[in-house]
N, CA, C and O atoms as CSV, one atom per row, in Angstrom:
chain,resi,resn,atom,element,x,y,z
A,1,MET,N,N,-21.108,4.846,25.345
A,1,MET,CA,C,-19.975,3.652,24.911
A,1,MET,C,C,-20.757,2.480,24.618
A,1,MET,O,O,-20.126,1.527,24.162
A,2,ALA,N,N,-21.757,2.372,24.751
A,2,ALA,CA,C,-22.734,1.416,24.140
A,2,ALA,C,C,-22.424,1.295,22.537
A,2,ALA,O,O,-22.146,0.223,22.000
A,3,PHE,N,N,-22.502,2.404,21.929
A,3,PHE,CA,C,-22.547,2.531,20.414
A,3,PHE,C,C,-21.001,2.182,19.975
A,3,PHE,O,O,-20.824,1.689,18.861
A,4,GLU,N,N,-20.064,2.392,20.697
A,4,GLU,CA,C,-18.697,1.909,20.567
A,4,GLU,C,C,-18.498,0.481,19.879
A,4,GLU,O,O,-17.947,0.199,18.814
A,5,GLU,N,N,-19.216,-0.448,20.971
A,5,GLU,CA,C,-19.196,-1.617,20.821
A,5,GLU,C,C,-20.084,-2.055,19.520
A,5,GLU,O,O,-19.907,-3.192,19.081
A,6,GLU,N,N,-20.980,-1.241,18.925
A,6,GLU,CA,C,-21.598,-1.804,17.839
A,6,GLU,C,C,-21.053,-1.217,16.499
A,6,GLU,O,O,-21.779,-1.340,15.513
A,7,ARG,N,N,-19.800,-0.567,16.358
A,7,ARG,CA,C,-19.532,-0.425,15.284
A,7,ARG,C,C,-18.543,-1.200,14.825
A,7,ARG,O,O,-17.702,-1.571,15.643
A,8,PRO,N,N,-18.424,-1.610,13.439
A,8,PRO,CA,C,-17.868,-2.525,12.665
A,8,PRO,C,C,-16.324,-2.205,13.032
A,8,PRO,O,O,-15.885,-1.072,12.832
A,9,ARG,N,N,-15.463,-3.289,13.603
A,9,ARG,CA,C,-14.164,-3.175,13.410
A,9,ARG,C,C,-13.396,-3.370,12.253
A,9,ARG,O,O,-13.673,-4.255,11.443
A,10,PRO,N,N,-12.110,-2.330,12.076
A,10,PRO,CA,C,-11.715,-2.283,11.103
A,10,PRO,C,C,-10.933,-3.688,10.782
A,10,PRO,O,O,-10.315,-4.279,11.668
A,11,LYS,N,N,-11.020,-4.193,9.363
A,11,LYS,CA,C,-10.140,-5.654,9.039
A,11,LYS,C,C,-8.690,-4.984,9.237
A,11,LYS,O,O,-8.270,-3.838,9.074
A,12,PRO,N,N,-7.964,-6.486,9.761
A,12,PRO,CA,C,-6.503,-6.324,10.196
A,12,PRO,C,C,-5.940,-6.101,8.748
A,12,PRO,O,O,-6.627,-6.306,7.748
A,13,ALA,N,N,-4.717,-5.691,8.709
A,13,ALA,CA,C,-3.803,-5.396,7.564
A,13,ALA,C,C,-3.695,-6.920,6.818
A,13,ALA,O,O,-3.733,-7.966,7.467
A,14,ALA,N,N,-3.595,-6.877,5.758
A,14,ALA,CA,C,-3.572,-8.066,4.888
A,14,ALA,C,C,-1.879,-8.635,5.021
A,14,ALA,O,O,-1.544,-9.790,4.758
A,15,HIS,N,N,-1.031,-7.656,5.438
A,15,HIS,CA,C,-0.029,-8.227,5.543
A,15,HIS,C,C,0.953,-7.199,6.481
A,15,HIS,O,O,0.866,-6.013,6.163
A,16,VAL,N,N,1.680,-7.452,7.362
A,16,VAL,CA,C,2.340,-6.718,8.283
A,16,VAL,C,C,3.707,-6.959,8.097
A,16,VAL,O,O,4.138,-8.112,8.105
A,17,ILE,N,N,4.519,-5.868,7.910
A,17,ILE,CA,C,5.953,-5.778,7.581
A,17,ILE,C,C,6.679,-6.554,8.602
A,17,ILE,O,O,6.491,-6.147,9.748
A,18,GLY,N,N,7.511,-7.636,8.467
A,18,GLY,CA,C,8.321,-8.173,9.864
A,18,GLY,C,C,7.356,-9.351,10.252
A,18,GLY,O,O,7.733,-10.039,11.201
A,19,GLN,N,N,6.148,-9.685,9.647
A,19,GLN,CA,C,5.358,-10.632,10.620
A,19,GLN,C,C,6.229,-11.841,10.194
A,19,GLN,O,O,7.023,-11.887,9.254
A,20,ASP,N,N,5.816,-13.091,11.346
A,20,ASP,CA,C,6.308,-14.459,11.234
A,20,ASP,C,C,5.254,-14.871,10.030
A,20,ASP,O,O,4.059,-14.594,9.923
A,21,LEU,N,N,6.098,-15.611,9.183
A,21,LEU,CA,C,5.616,-16.108,7.877
A,21,LEU,C,C,5.362,-17.756,8.127
A,21,LEU,O,O,4.618,-18.372,7.364
A,22,SER,N,N,5.945,-18.331,9.099
A,22,SER,CA,C,6.156,-19.973,9.204
A,22,SER,C,C,4.567,-20.322,9.208
A,22,SER,O,O,4.397,-21.159,8.321
A,23,ALA,N,N,3.650,-20.094,9.685
A,23,ALA,CA,C,2.363,-20.296,9.666
A,23,ALA,C,C,1.677,-20.072,8.314
A,23,ALA,O,O,0.628,-20.712,8.382
A,24,LEU,N,N,1.730,-19.694,7.560
A,24,LEU,CA,C,1.161,-19.205,6.320
A,24,LEU,C,C,1.666,-20.478,5.131
A,24,LEU,O,O,2.809,-20.906,4.975
A,25,SER,N,N,0.492,-20.865,4.438
A,25,SER,CA,C,0.629,-21.892,3.526
A,25,SER,C,C,1.163,-21.318,2.010
A,25,SER,O,O,1.033,-20.128,1.721
A,26,LEU,N,N,1.714,-22.202,1.176
A,26,LEU,CA,C,2.356,-21.744,-0.010
A,26,LEU,C,C,1.367,-21.009,-0.789
A,26,LEU,O,O,1.841,-20.338,-1.707
A,27,ASP,N,N,0.013,-20.979,-0.625
A,27,ASP,CA,C,-0.780,-20.161,-1.745
A,27,ASP,C,C,-1.183,-18.748,-0.876
A,27,ASP,O,O,-1.471,-17.677,-1.409
A,28,GLU,N,N,-1.135,-19.002,0.564
A,28,GLU,CA,C,-0.966,-17.607,1.344
A,28,GLU,C,C,-0.008,-16.821,1.041
A,28,GLU,O,O,-0.191,-15.604,1.016
A,29,LEU,N,N,1.276,-17.423,0.734
A,29,LEU,CA,C,2.533,-16.612,0.750
A,29,LEU,C,C,2.514,-15.988,-0.982
A,29,LEU,O,O,2.764,-14.819,-1.279
A,30,ALA,N,N,2.253,-16.789,-1.702
A,30,ALA,CA,C,1.787,-16.496,-3.026
A,30,ALA,C,C,1.128,-15.529,-3.337
A,30,ALA,O,O,1.550,-14.743,-4.185
A,31,GLU,N,N,-0.279,-15.327,-2.609
A,31,GLU,CA,C,-1.163,-14.402,-2.678
A,31,GLU,C,C,-0.513,-12.791,-1.897
A,31,GLU,O,O,-0.853,-11.638,-2.159
A,32,ARG,N,N,0.235,-13.158,-1.161
A,32,ARG,CA,C,0.976,-11.986,-0.457
A,32,ARG,C,C,2.007,-11.259,-1.433
A,32,ARG,O,O,2.058,-10.041,-1.607
A,33,THR,N,N,2.738,-12.119,-1.977
A,33,THR,CA,C,3.647,-11.873,-2.928
A,33,THR,C,C,3.148,-10.988,-4.056
A,33,THR,O,O,3.808,-10.039,-4.477
A,34,ALA,N,N,1.947,-11.336,-4.533
A,34,ALA,CA,C,1.097,-10.741,-5.595
A,34,ALA,C,C,0.504,-9.533,-5.054
A,34,ALA,O,O,0.636,-8.559,-5.795
A,35,MET,N,N,0.016,-9.371,-4.195
A,35,MET,CA,C,-0.339,-8.307,-3.350
A,35,MET,C,C,0.675,-7.040,-3.351
A,35,MET,O,O,0.401,-5.928,-3.801
A,36,LEU,N,N,2.053,-7.481,-2.684
A,36,LEU,CA,C,2.612,-6.737,-2.414
A,36,LEU,C,C,3.591,-6.282,-3.865
A,36,LEU,O,O,4.272,-5.257,-3.882
A,37,ARG,N,N,3.522,-7.024,-4.756
A,37,ARG,CA,C,3.938,-6.566,-6.430
A,37,ARG,C,C,2.884,-5.560,-6.421
A,37,ARG,O,O,3.268,-4.409,-6.213
A,38,ASP,N,N,1.749,-5.730,-6.586
A,38,ASP,CA,C,0.698,-4.659,-7.203
A,38,ASP,C,C,0.848,-3.304,-6.122
A,38,ASP,O,O,0.784,-2.144,-6.527
A,39,GLU,N,N,1.021,-3.612,-4.934
A,39,GLU,CA,C,1.244,-2.192,-4.143
A,39,GLU,C,C,2.628,-1.491,-4.369
A,39,GLU,O,O,2.869,-0.317,-4.087
A,40,ILE,N,N,3.410,-2.303,-4.865
A,40,ILE,CA,C,4.789,-1.568,-5.394
A,40,ILE,C,C,4.688,-0.955,-6.548
A,40,ILE,O,O,5.283,0.107,-6.731
A,41,ALA,N,N,3.954,-1.500,-7.462
A,41,ALA,CA,C,3.229,-1.119,-8.805
A,41,ALA,C,C,2.389,0.355,-8.556
A,41,ALA,O,O,2.475,1.225,-9.423
A,42,ARG,N,N,1.742,0.537,-7.577
A,42,ARG,CA,C,1.057,1.641,-7.251
A,42,ARG,C,C,1.802,2.705,-6.885
A,42,ARG,O,O,1.724,3.833,-7.371
A,43,ILE,N,N,2.761,2.225,-5.744
A,43,ILE,CA,C,3.506,3.157,-5.097
A,43,ILE,C,C,4.498,3.736,-6.343
A,43,ILE,O,O,4.880,4.904,-6.268
A,44,GLU,N,N,4.856,2.999,-7.346
A,44,GLU,CA,C,5.842,3.537,-8.137
A,44,GLU,C,C,5.145,4.546,-9.128
A,44,GLU,O,O,5.611,5.637,-9.454
A,45,ALA,N,N,3.857,3.960,-9.586
A,45,ALA,CA,C,2.857,5.225,-10.099
A,45,ALA,C,C,2.767,6.331,-9.775
A,45,ALA,O,O,2.827,7.311,-10.517
A,46,ALA,N,N,2.599,6.312,-8.528
A,46,ALA,CA,C,2.379,7.805,-7.457
A,46,ALA,C,C,3.649,8.541,-7.663
A,46,ALA,O,O,3.699,9.766,-7.776
A,47,ILE,N,N,4.762,7.681,-7.711
A,47,ILE,CA,C,6.052,8.390,-7.332
A,47,ILE,C,C,6.177,9.137,-8.803
A,47,ILE,O,O,6.541,10.313,-8.830
A,48,ALA,N,N,5.820,8.323,-10.210
A,48,ALA,CA,C,5.907,8.760,-11.297
A,48,ALA,C,C,5.138,10.240,-11.682
A,48,ALA,O,O,5.565,11.135,-12.412
A,49,ARG,N,N,4.001,10.179,-11.015
A,49,ARG,CA,C,3.145,11.420,-11.128
A,49,ARG,C,C,3.419,12.534,-10.264
A,49,ARG,O,O,2.969,13.659,-10.480
A,50,LYS,N,N,4.170,12.230,-9.265
A,50,LYS,CA,C,4.709,13.323,-8.357
A,50,LYS,C,C,5.734,13.979,-9.094
A,50,LYS,O,O,5.651,15.207,-9.119
A,51,ARG,N,N,6.783,13.394,-9.763
A,51,ARG,CA,C,8.082,13.502,-10.671
A,51,ARG,C,C,7.340,14.458,-11.456
A,51,ARG,O,O,7.485,15.672,-11.312
A,52,ALA,N,N,6.509,13.908,-12.326
A,52,ALA,CA,C,5.969,14.732,-13.340
A,52,ALA,C,C,5.511,16.142,-13.323
A,52,ALA,O,O,5.709,17.048,-14.133
A,53,SER,N,N,4.780,16.108,-12.087
A,53,SER,CA,C,4.229,17.125,-11.555
A,53,SER,C,C,5.325,18.128,-11.154
A,53,SER,O,O,5.302,19.309,-11.502
A,54,ALA,N,N,6.270,17.581,-10.410
A,54,ALA,CA,C,7.492,18.732,-9.992
A,54,ALA,C,C,8.234,19.094,-11.304
A,54,ALA,O,O,8.570,20.248,-11.568
A,55,ALA,N,N,8.444,18.130,-12.031
A,55,ALA,CA,C,8.981,18.730,-13.323
A,55,ALA,C,C,8.173,19.839,-13.861
A,55,ALA,O,O,8.690,20.954,-13.923
A,56,ALA,N,N,7.000,19.660,-14.243
A,56,ALA,CA,C,6.196,20.523,-14.861
A,56,ALA,C,C,6.112,22.013,-14.108
A,56,ALA,O,O,6.042,23.097,-14.687
A,57,ALA,N,N,6.136,21.795,-12.742
A,57,ALA,CA,C,6.278,23.167,-11.901
A,57,ALA,C,C,7.863,23.704,-11.942
A,57,ALA,O,O,8.117,24.893,-11.744
A,58,ASP,N,N,8.739,22.870,-12.173
A,58,ASP,CA,C,10.022,23.376,-12.231
A,58,ASP,C,C,10.180,24.273,-13.604
A,58,ASP,O,O,10.792,25.341,-13.624
A,59,ALA,N,N,9.482,23.628,-14.850
A,59,ALA,CA,C,9.512,24.225,-16.133
A,59,ALA,C,C,8.769,25.680,-16.063
A,59,ALA,O,O,9.000,26.550,-16.903
A,60,VAL,N,N,8.019,25.828,-15.173
A,60,VAL,CA,C,7.148,26.833,-15.253
A,60,VAL,C,C,7.931,28.207,-14.637
A,60,VAL,O,O,7.998,29.322,-15.155
A,61,PHE,N,N,8.402,27.820,-13.575
A,61,PHE,CA,C,9.381,28.487,-12.689
A,61,PHE,C,C,10.666,28.997,-13.013
A,61,PHE,O,O,11.214,29.952,-12.462
A,62,ARG,N,N,11.250,28.096,-14.220
A,62,ARG,CA,C,12.604,28.402,-14.985
A,62,ARG,C,C,12.173,29.458,-16.257
A,62,ARG,O,O,13.096,29.940,-16.914
A,63,LEU,N,N,11.130,29.722,-16.510
A,63,LEU,CA,C,10.859,30.898,-17.383
A,63,LEU,C,C,11.174,32.204,-16.728
A,63,LEU,O,O,10.996,33.258,-17.337
């Protein structure tokens, strides 16, 4: 078990949905907003790729 203590601990999440925001500064809130917008864009891109893949598969099986 001594090795467990030596392992690096994972960093806490940069943002937790629903967490109290009252202790954050304006700059911290702006950073989180930017981070979440970037994450939304990343998720939307993944959705678009999956939709394109599904559409391509549907087109193949319709023949």
